C-alpha positions as CSV (number, residue, x, y, z in Angstrom):
1,M,182.6,-5.1,186.0
2,A,181.9,-4.2,182.4
3,L,184.4,-2.6,180.1
4,T,183.9,1.1,179.4
5,K,181.8,1.4,176.3
6,I,183.5,2.8,173.2
7,K,182.1,4.5,170.1
8,T,183.2,1.8,167.6
9,S,180.8,-1.2,167.6
10,R,182.1,-4.7,167.2
11,K,180.4,-4.9,163.9
12,K,182.2,-1.9,162.6
13,E,185.5,-3.1,164.0
14,H,185.0,-6.3,162.1
15,L,184.4,-4.4,158.9
16,L,187.4,-2.1,159.4
17,E,189.9,-4.9,160.2
18,G,189.4,-6.0,156.6
19,L,191.2,-2.8,155.4
20,S,194.9,-2.5,154.9
21,P,196.4,-1.6,158.3
22,F,197.5,1.7,156.9
23,Q,193.9,2.6,156.0
24,L,192.7,1.3,159.3
25,K,195.2,3.6,160.9
26,D,193.4,6.7,159.4
27,N,190.2,5.7,161.3
28,L,192.2,5.2,164.5
29,I,193.9,8.6,164.1
30,K,190.5,10.3,163.9
31,L,189.4,8.7,167.2
32,A,192.7,9.6,168.8
33,E,192.4,13.2,167.7
34,E,188.9,13.4,169.2
35,E,190.3,12.1,172.5
36,S,193.2,14.5,172.4
37,R,190.9,17.5,171.9
38,K,188.4,16.4,174.5
39,N,190.7,15.5,177.3
40,S,193.8,17.5,176.3
41,T,195.8,14.3,176.0
42,V,198.8,14.1,173.7
43,M,198.1,11.8,170.7
44,L,200.8,9.2,170.3
45,N,200.8,7.9,166.8
46,A,203.2,4.9,166.7
47,G,201.5,3.5,163.6
48,R,203.9,4.7,161.0
49,G,207.6,4.0,160.5
50,N,208.8,7.5,159.6
51,P,211.8,8.1,162.0
52,N,212.0,11.2,164.2
53,W,215.7,11.6,163.6
54,I,217.9,12.7,160.7
55,A,221.5,12.4,159.6
56,T,222.8,15.9,159.6
57,I,226.3,15.7,158.3
58,P,225.5,14.4,154.8
59,R,222.7,17.0,154.5
60,E,225.2,19.7,155.4
61,A,227.6,18.4,152.8
62,F,224.8,18.5,150.2
63,L,223.9,22.1,151.0
64,T,227.5,23.2,151.0
65,L,228.1,21.4,147.7
66,G,225.2,23.4,146.4
67,L,227.1,26.6,147.0
68,F,229.9,25.2,144.9
69,G,227.5,24.2,142.1
70,I,226.0,27.7,142.0
71,E,229.5,29.3,142.1
72,E,230.4,27.2,139.0
73,C,227.3,28.2,137.2
74,R,227.9,31.9,137.8
75,R,231.5,31.5,136.7
76,V,230.2,30.6,133.2
77,M,227.5,33.3,133.0
78,N,226.0,35.6,135.6
79,T,223.3,38.2,135.2
80,A,221.7,40.6,137.7
81,E,218.3,39.0,136.7
82,G,219.3,35.6,138.1
83,L,220.3,33.8,134.9
84,A,223.5,31.7,135.1
85,G,225.3,29.1,133.0
86,I,226.0,25.5,133.7
87,P,229.2,24.0,135.2
88,E,232.2,23.7,132.9
89,K,234.3,20.5,133.1
90,K,237.7,21.8,132.2
91,G,239.7,22.5,135.3
92,I,236.8,22.0,137.7
93,G,238.7,19.5,139.8
94,R,241.3,22.1,140.7
95,R,238.6,24.7,141.4
96,F,236.7,22.3,143.6
97,E,239.9,21.6,145.6
98,K,240.3,25.4,146.0
99,F,236.7,25.7,147.2
100,L,237.3,22.9,149.8
101,S,240.4,24.6,151.1
102,S,238.8,28.0,151.2
103,N,235.7,26.9,153.1
104,K,237.3,24.8,155.9
105,N,234.6,25.9,158.4
106,A,231.6,25.3,156.2
107,P,229.1,22.7,157.4
108,G,229.7,19.3,156.0
109,I,233.0,20.4,154.3
110,D,235.0,17.6,155.9
111,L,232.7,14.9,154.5
112,L,232.8,16.6,151.1
113,Q,236.6,16.6,151.1
114,K,236.9,13.0,152.2
115,T,234.2,11.9,149.7
116,Y,236.0,13.6,146.9
117,R,239.3,12.0,147.9
118,Y,237.6,8.6,148.4
119,G,236.4,8.6,144.8
120,I,239.9,9.4,143.4
121,K,241.8,7.1,145.7
122,Q,239.4,4.1,145.9
123,H,238.0,4.2,142.4
124,G,240.5,6.1,140.3
125,F,238.1,8.9,139.4
126,N,239.3,11.6,137.1
127,P,239.3,14.8,139.2
128,D,237.6,16.9,136.6
129,A,235.0,14.3,135.7
130,W,234.2,13.6,139.4
131,A,234.0,17.2,140.4
132,H,231.9,18.1,137.3
133,E,229.4,15.3,138.1
134,L,229.1,16.6,141.7
135,A,228.5,20.2,140.5
136,E,226.0,19.3,137.9
137,S,224.2,16.8,140.1
138,V,223.7,19.0,143.0
139,I,222.3,21.8,140.7
140,G,220.2,19.3,138.7
141,D,220.7,21.0,135.4
142,Q,220.8,17.7,133.3
143,Y,218.8,14.6,132.7
144,P,220.2,11.5,134.5
145,V,222.9,10.0,132.2
146,P,223.4,7.1,132.5
147,D,219.7,6.8,133.3
148,R,220.1,3.8,135.6
149,I,222.5,5.6,137.9
150,L,225.3,8.2,137.5
151,S,228.7,6.7,136.8
152,H,230.5,8.2,139.8
153,M,227.6,7.8,142.2
154,E,227.2,4.0,141.5
155,P,230.6,2.8,142.8
156,I,230.2,4.6,146.1
157,I,226.6,3.5,146.7
158,H,227.8,0.0,145.7
159,D,230.5,0.1,148.4
160,Y,227.9,1.2,150.9
161,L,225.6,-1.7,150.1
162,I,228.4,-4.2,150.3
163,Q,229.4,-2.8,153.7
164,E,225.9,-2.8,155.1
165,M,224.1,-5.6,153.3
166,C,227.0,-8.0,153.1
167,N,228.9,-7.1,156.3
168,S,231.8,-5.9,154.0
169,E,232.2,-9.4,152.6
170,S,231.6,-8.9,148.9
171,P,230.7,-11.9,146.8
172,R,232.6,-12.4,143.6
173,G,231.8,-9.9,140.8
174,K,229.8,-6.7,141.0
175,F,226.2,-5.6,141.3
176,D,224.5,-3.2,138.9
177,L,222.4,-0.6,140.7
178,F,219.2,1.2,139.7
179,A,218.7,4.4,141.7
180,V,214.9,4.7,142.4
181,E,212.4,6.8,144.3
182,G,212.6,4.8,147.5
183,G,211.6,1.2,148.3
184,T,208.0,2.0,147.2
185,A,209.1,2.6,143.6
186,A,211.5,-0.4,143.7
187,M,208.6,-2.7,144.5
188,C,206.4,-1.3,141.7
189,Y,209.2,-1.5,139.1
190,I,210.2,-5.1,140.1
191,F,206.7,-6.5,140.0
192,D,206.1,-4.8,136.7
193,S,209.3,-5.8,134.9
194,L,209.0,-9.4,136.1
195,M,205.6,-9.6,134.4
196,Q,206.7,-7.6,131.3
197,N,209.6,-9.9,130.6
198,H,207.6,-13.1,131.1
199,L,209.6,-14.2,134.1
200,V,206.3,-14.7,135.9
201,K,202.8,-14.8,134.5
202,K,199.3,-14.2,135.9
203,G,198.4,-17.0,138.4
204,D,201.9,-18.2,139.0
205,K,202.8,-19.6,142.4
206,I,205.0,-17.3,144.5
207,A,206.2,-17.5,148.1
208,L,206.0,-14.8,150.7
209,M,207.8,-14.9,154.1
210,V,205.3,-13.6,156.7
211,P,204.6,-11.5,158.7
212,V,205.5,-8.9,156.0
213,F,205.1,-5.3,154.9
214,T,201.4,-5.2,153.7
215,P,202.0,-4.1,150.1
216,Y,203.8,-7.4,149.5
217,I,200.6,-9.1,150.5
218,E,198.2,-6.8,148.6
219,I,200.1,-6.4,145.2
220,P,200.0,-10.2,144.3
221,Q,196.2,-10.1,144.9
222,L,195.7,-7.5,142.2
223,E,193.8,-8.7,139.1
224,R,196.9,-8.1,136.9
225,Y,198.9,-10.6,138.9
226,S,196.5,-12.9,140.7
227,F,199.4,-14.9,142.0
228,N,199.0,-18.1,143.9
229,V,200.6,-17.1,147.2
230,V,202.3,-19.7,149.5
231,N,203.0,-18.2,152.9
232,I,206.2,-19.1,154.6
233,E,205.3,-18.4,158.2
234,A,207.6,-17.3,161.0
235,S,205.9,-19.8,163.3
236,S,208.8,-20.9,165.4
237,M,208.3,-20.7,169.2
238,N,210.7,-21.0,172.1
239,K,210.4,-23.4,175.0
240,D,208.3,-20.8,176.9
241,G,205.7,-20.6,174.1
242,R,206.9,-17.2,172.8
243,H,207.4,-16.2,169.2
244,T,211.0,-16.1,168.0
245,W,209.7,-14.8,164.6
246,Q,211.9,-17.3,162.8
247,Y,211.0,-19.9,160.2
248,P,211.0,-23.7,161.0
249,D,212.3,-26.2,158.5
250,S,208.7,-27.3,157.8
251,E,207.9,-23.8,156.5
252,L,211.2,-23.3,154.6
253,N,210.8,-26.7,152.9
254,K,207.8,-25.3,151.0
255,L,210.4,-23.6,148.9
256,K,211.5,-26.9,147.4
257,D,208.4,-26.8,145.2
258,P,209.7,-26.0,141.7
259,R,206.4,-24.5,140.8
260,I,207.2,-21.6,143.1
261,K,208.7,-19.0,140.8
262,I,209.7,-16.2,143.2
263,L,210.3,-15.8,146.9
264,F,209.6,-12.3,148.4
265,T,211.0,-11.5,151.9
266,V,211.5,-8.4,154.1
267,N,214.7,-9.0,156.1
268,P,214.7,-7.9,158.9
269,S,210.9,-8.5,159.0
270,N,208.2,-5.9,159.3
271,P,206.7,-5.8,161.9
272,P,208.6,-8.4,164.0
273,S,211.9,-6.7,163.1
274,A,213.8,-10.0,163.2
275,A,216.6,-10.7,160.8
276,L,216.8,-14.2,159.3
277,H,218.6,-16.6,161.6
278,P,221.9,-17.9,160.1
279,E,220.4,-21.4,160.1
280,A,217.4,-20.3,158.1
281,M,219.8,-18.5,155.7
282,R,221.8,-21.7,155.2
283,K,218.6,-23.6,154.7
284,I,217.3,-21.3,152.0
285,V,220.7,-21.3,150.3
286,N,220.8,-25.1,150.3
287,I,217.3,-25.3,148.9
288,V,218.1,-22.9,146.1
289,K,221.4,-24.7,145.2
290,K,220.2,-28.3,145.5
291,E,216.4,-28.4,145.2
292,N,215.1,-25.3,143.4
293,P,217.9,-23.6,141.4
294,N,215.4,-21.6,139.3
295,L,213.9,-19.9,142.3
296,M,214.1,-16.1,142.0
297,V,214.4,-14.1,145.2
298,V,213.4,-10.5,146.0
299,T,214.7,-9.3,149.4
300,D,213.8,-6.0,150.9
301,D,216.5,-5.2,153.4
302,V,215.7,-1.6,154.5
303,Y,216.1,-2.4,158.2
304,G,219.4,-4.3,157.9
305,T,221.5,-1.5,159.2
306,F,219.8,-1.8,162.6
307,V,221.2,-5.3,163.1
308,P,224.9,-5.7,163.9
309,G,226.8,-7.8,161.4
310,F,223.7,-8.1,159.1
311,H,223.9,-10.5,156.1
312,S,221.5,-10.2,153.1
313,L,220.5,-13.0,150.7
314,M,222.2,-10.8,148.1
315,K,225.4,-12.0,149.6
316,T,224.6,-15.7,150.0
317,I,222.8,-16.3,146.8
318,P,223.7,-13.3,144.6
319,Y,222.9,-15.1,141.3
320,N,219.2,-15.6,142.3
321,T,218.6,-12.4,144.2
322,I,217.3,-8.9,143.7
323,C,218.0,-6.6,146.6
324,V,215.8,-3.6,147.5
325,Y,217.3,-1.1,149.8
326,S,215.8,2.2,151.0
327,F,217.8,5.0,152.7
328,S,214.7,6.4,154.3
329,K,214.7,4.8,157.8
330,Y,218.4,4.7,158.7
331,F,219.1,8.3,157.6
332,G,215.7,9.8,158.4
333,C,215.0,10.8,154.8
334,T,211.5,9.5,153.8
335,G,210.8,12.8,152.1
336,W,213.8,12.5,149.9
337,R,212.5,9.2,148.3
338,L,215.9,7.4,148.0
339,G,216.4,3.8,147.2
340,A,218.4,1.4,145.1
341,I,217.8,-1.9,143.4
342,A,220.8,-4.2,143.2
343,I,221.2,-7.1,140.8
344,H,224.4,-9.1,140.4
345,Q,225.9,-8.8,136.9
346,K,225.7,-12.6,136.6
347,N,222.1,-13.4,137.4
348,I,219.2,-15.7,136.9
349,F,217.0,-13.0,135.4
350,D,219.1,-12.4,132.4
351,D,219.7,-16.1,131.9
352,R,216.0,-16.8,132.1
353,I,215.2,-14.1,129.6
354,R,217.7,-15.6,127.1
355,K,216.0,-19.0,127.5
356,L,212.5,-17.7,126.7
357,P,210.7,-19.2,123.7
358,A,211.3,-17.7,120.3
359,A,207.8,-16.3,120.1
360,T,208.2,-14.5,123.5
361,Q,211.6,-13.2,122.5
362,K,210.0,-11.7,119.4
363,L,207.5,-9.9,121.5
364,L,210.2,-8.5,123.8
365,H,212.3,-7.5,120.8
366,K,209.4,-5.4,119.6
367,R,208.8,-3.9,123.1
368,Y,212.4,-2.8,123.5
369,G,213.3,-2.3,119.9
370,S,212.9,1.4,120.0
371,I,215.7,1.9,122.5
372,T,218.4,-0.5,121.1
373,L,219.3,-2.3,117.9
374,H,220.0,-5.4,120.0
375,P,217.1,-5.9,122.5
376,E,218.3,-9.4,123.2
377,E,221.4,-8.0,124.8
378,L,219.5,-5.6,127.1
379,T,219.9,-6.7,130.8
380,F,217.0,-7.2,133.1
381,I,217.9,-4.2,135.2
382,D,218.1,-2.0,132.1
383,R,214.7,-3.3,131.0
384,M,213.5,-2.3,134.4
385,V,214.7,1.3,133.8
386,A,212.9,1.4,130.5
387,D,209.7,-0.2,131.9
388,S,209.7,2.4,134.7
389,R,209.0,5.0,132.0
390,Q,206.8,2.9,129.7
391,V,209.8,2.3,127.4
392,A,208.9,5.2,125.2
393,L,210.1,7.7,127.8
394,N,213.3,5.8,128.5
395,H,215.4,8.8,127.3
396,T,214.1,10.7,130.4
397,A,214.2,7.9,132.9
398,G,216.2,7.9,136.1
399,L,216.2,9.4,139.5
400,S,216.8,13.1,139.7
401,L,220.4,14.2,140.0
402,P,220.0,16.0,143.4
403,Q,218.4,12.9,144.8
404,Q,221.3,10.7,143.6
405,T,223.8,13.2,145.1
406,Q,222.2,13.1,148.5
407,M,222.0,9.3,148.3
408,M,225.7,9.1,147.5
409,L,226.6,11.5,150.3
410,F,224.6,9.3,152.8
411,S,226.5,6.3,151.5
412,A,229.9,8.1,151.7
413,F,229.0,9.3,155.3
414,A,228.5,5.6,156.4
415,L,231.6,4.4,154.5
416,L,233.9,7.0,156.1
417,D,232.5,6.6,159.6
418,T,235.0,3.8,160.2
419,K,234.2,3.6,163.9
420,N,230.4,3.3,163.2
421,K,229.6,6.2,165.5
422,Y,226.3,7.0,163.7
423,K,225.3,3.3,163.4
424,K,225.9,2.7,167.1
425,I,223.8,5.6,168.2
426,T,220.9,4.8,165.9
427,Q,220.9,1.2,167.0
428,A,221.1,2.1,170.6
429,L,218.2,4.6,170.3
430,V,215.7,2.0,168.9
431,Q,216.9,-0.6,171.4
432,K,216.4,1.8,174.3
433,R,212.9,2.5,173.1
434,L,212.2,-1.2,172.7
435,K,213.2,-1.8,176.3
436,L,211.2,1.1,177.7
437,L,208.1,-0.2,176.0
438,W,208.4,-3.7,177.2
439,D,209.4,-2.7,180.7
440,E,205.8,-1.6,181.2
441,L,204.2,-4.8,179.9
442,E,203.4,-7.8,182.0
443,I,205.3,-10.1,179.7
444,P,209.1,-9.9,179.5
445,L,211.0,-8.9,176.4
446,I,213.0,-11.7,174.8
447,K,216.5,-10.5,174.2
448,D,217.5,-11.3,170.7
449,P,220.6,-10.0,168.8
450,L,218.7,-10.5,165.5
451,N,216.0,-8.0,166.6
452,S,216.5,-4.7,164.8
453,G,214.2,-3.0,167.3
454,Y,212.7,-0.7,164.6
455,Y,209.2,-2.1,165.3
456,S,207.8,-4.4,168.0
457,E,205.1,-6.9,167.4
458,I,203.1,-7.8,170.6
459,D,200.9,-10.9,170.5
460,I,198.0,-10.1,172.8
461,Q,196.8,-13.8,172.7
462,I,200.2,-15.1,173.8
463,W,200.3,-12.5,176.6
464,A,196.8,-13.3,177.7
465,K,197.5,-17.1,177.8
466,K,200.9,-16.8,179.5
467,I,199.7,-14.4,182.3
468,Y,196.0,-15.2,182.7
469,G,195.4,-18.6,181.2
470,D,193.3,-20.3,178.5
471,D,189.9,-19.4,179.9
472,F,190.7,-15.7,179.7
473,V,191.8,-16.2,176.1
474,K,188.6,-18.0,175.2
475,W,186.5,-15.2,176.8
476,L,188.5,-12.5,175.0
477,K,188.1,-14.2,171.6
478,K,184.4,-14.8,172.1
479,N,183.6,-11.2,173.1
480,F,185.9,-9.0,171.1
481,E,187.4,-8.5,167.7
482,P,191.2,-8.8,167.5
483,V,191.4,-5.1,166.7
484,D,189.3,-4.1,169.7
485,I,192.4,-3.1,171.7
486,L,193.5,-0.7,169.0
487,F,190.1,1.1,169.0
488,R,190.1,1.3,172.8
489,L,193.7,2.6,172.9
490,A,192.8,5.3,170.3
491,E,189.5,6.4,171.8
492,R,190.5,6.2,175.4
493,T,194.2,7.2,175.4
494,G,195.0,8.8,172.1
495,V,197.5,6.0,171.2
496,V,197.6,4.8,167.6
497,L,199.1,1.4,166.8
498,L,198.6,-1.0,163.8
499,N,197.1,-4.5,163.7
500,G,199.6,-7.3,163.2
501,G,197.0,-9.4,161.4
502,G,197.2,-6.9,158.6
503,F,200.8,-7.9,158.0
504,D,199.8,-11.6,157.9
505,G,201.0,-11.9,161.5
506,P,199.1,-13.4,164.4
507,E,195.5,-12.1,164.3
508,W,195.7,-10.8,167.9
509,S,199.0,-9.0,167.5
510,I,199.7,-5.3,167.4
511,R,202.6,-3.4,165.9
512,V,204.4,-0.5,167.6
513,S,206.8,1.7,165.6
514,L,209.8,2.5,167.8
515,A,211.1,5.1,165.4
516,N,208.7,8.0,165.1
517,L,208.0,9.2,168.6
518,P,210.1,10.8,171.4
519,T,211.8,8.2,173.6
520,E,209.8,9.1,176.6
521,A,206.5,8.2,174.8
522,Y,207.3,4.5,174.7
523,P,206.9,3.7,178.5
524,V,203.6,5.7,178.3
525,I,202.4,3.5,175.4
526,G,203.4,0.3,177.3
527,K,201.6,1.5,180.4
528,H,198.4,2.2,178.4
529,I,198.5,-1.2,176.8
530,T,199.0,-2.9,180.2
531,E,196.2,-0.9,181.8
532,L,193.8,-1.8,179.1
533,M,194.7,-5.5,179.3
534,Q,194.1,-5.4,183.1
535,E,190.7,-3.8,182.4
536,Y,189.8,-6.7,180.1
537,V,190.9,-9.1,182.9
538,R,188.7,-7.3,185.5
539,A,185.7,-7.6,183.2
540,W,186.4,-11.3,182.7
541,K,186.7,-12.0,186.4
542,S,183.5,-10.2,187.1
543,K,181.4,-12.0,184.5
C-alpha cells in the first residue's frame, strides 16, 4: 500500500528544510490553509509559541492607573479641545491614596494599592516620587530617565527576577537591569555590545547548548560574527533509549577549553522545554570556577516560570552571567514587547573591559566620549544602553514608560501572589496539554519535573525504532526527508508543526507548541501524528 501522494515533492522538501523553521512554517501554513478551505477542516497551527492566555489583573491595574494619570494631567490644565498638562509631583502621593480609596471597585485597584504600599514598605520609596513616576509612566509624557530603567520600576522588577529566576534565593549583591523590547531586542543588544566592546571578535570560539531557539544558531553565522561554534548537545538518553534532553559530562567538558569565550544557553530549552538538571548546573559551575574562569555566559530563561523551584545560572555564577528574561510567555503579552537584561554589579564583563589593551581602551574612549567625561567608568550594561541607540542617540534610549509600567505591574502581581495561584494554573494548563498530546501517541510520555511543558519535542526516529524496529527506520530514512511528516500533516490534516532539526535537535524530531491552541486541540494533533505514522508503517509492510 503506497502512501497518499502529496503536493510537495521530496526534492522541494529537501530545499525547504534548509530554511529557518520559522520560514519553513510559512510554507506549511499555506498548505494547511488550502486543506482547511478544501475540506472545511480547522487549521491547527502549533508552530509558534505565542500563548493563548493573558494575565488580566495586572492589565486591569494598568488601565485603572491610566485613569489616575489622566486625572492628574487635567488637574494641571484642562481644555475642552483635549489639551491637558502633565502630572505635578507635589502632594501627588496623597492624591493617589485618595484615588485608591475612592475607586475601591475599579478593576485592578487592589493590585495597584498593594503595589504602591509594597514600594513604600519594602523599598522605602518616597510617596510623592513613587506616585509621580507611576502617573507619568502610564501617561508616557517623558523620555525614559534613567534611560536604562526607571528608578522605582527597577527594584520591583529586580525582586521578581530574584523570586522567579533564583527561587527567591538571592546571591550576594544586586543586579543592574536594562528594560528592553522583549527577549528579541535583548539578544540583538547583547551580541552587538559584546562585539563593540571587544569582549569577543569575529571568528572567536563560542559554545551553544543545543537544541536551542533558532536565532542563537543563525546570528553567530552572520558575516559580522562568523563565530566558531561548539555545540554542547543534550544527548543523554535513559535506559530505554529515550531522550532526557540533558547534557552528559562528555559534552559539558567541552567548556573547559579556554578558547571558548562565551556560552549561550536557553534554560529551560527550546524546543525540549527541559530545565538544566542540578548535576549539570553544578558541573558548569565547577568548570567555570576551576577550569575556565574567563568564560562569559548568556542564559535566556524565558520559560523558567513554568518549572517549579527553577534556578538560573544568574544565581549560581552571577559574576560570569548575563540573564535574559522575557515577560511574553508567562503573562501572555508578546505584543507588549517586554523584557529585561540582568547583569550583576560585580561582573566579568566590566572587569574584562578594564583589562583591554591601551589601544583598544582608546578606541572605546572615543566611542563613548560623547556621553561621559569618563568613558572608562561606564559599565558594560550602560554601554549596552548606548549601543542600542548607536551611542549618538543615547539621550533618547530606553524602553517606553508605559511598557515599563506594565512590566512592573506584571512583576508586582507575581510578587504579591504569595500563594502562587497564577503560577499553579499556568503550569497546570501546559502540563495538561502535554499529557493530552502524548496520550494519543504510541510512545509514552516520560514524566520529568524539569519539563516545563511549554513545547514538546517528539523524535520520530526514536518512536519508529522503539515501536517498529530498525528495519522500519532504515526504510523511512531511505524514502523520505525528515520534514516529510510536517508536509503531510499540513496538506492532509491542517496541522502545522516545526522541524526539530531547525533548532539543532535530532533531524527527525518535530516541535509542538503547547501554548497557543485550545486545550482540546492537542489530542487531535496527537491523533493525526499517530495516524500518519501508522500510514507510513502500512506502506513499509506492503513494500
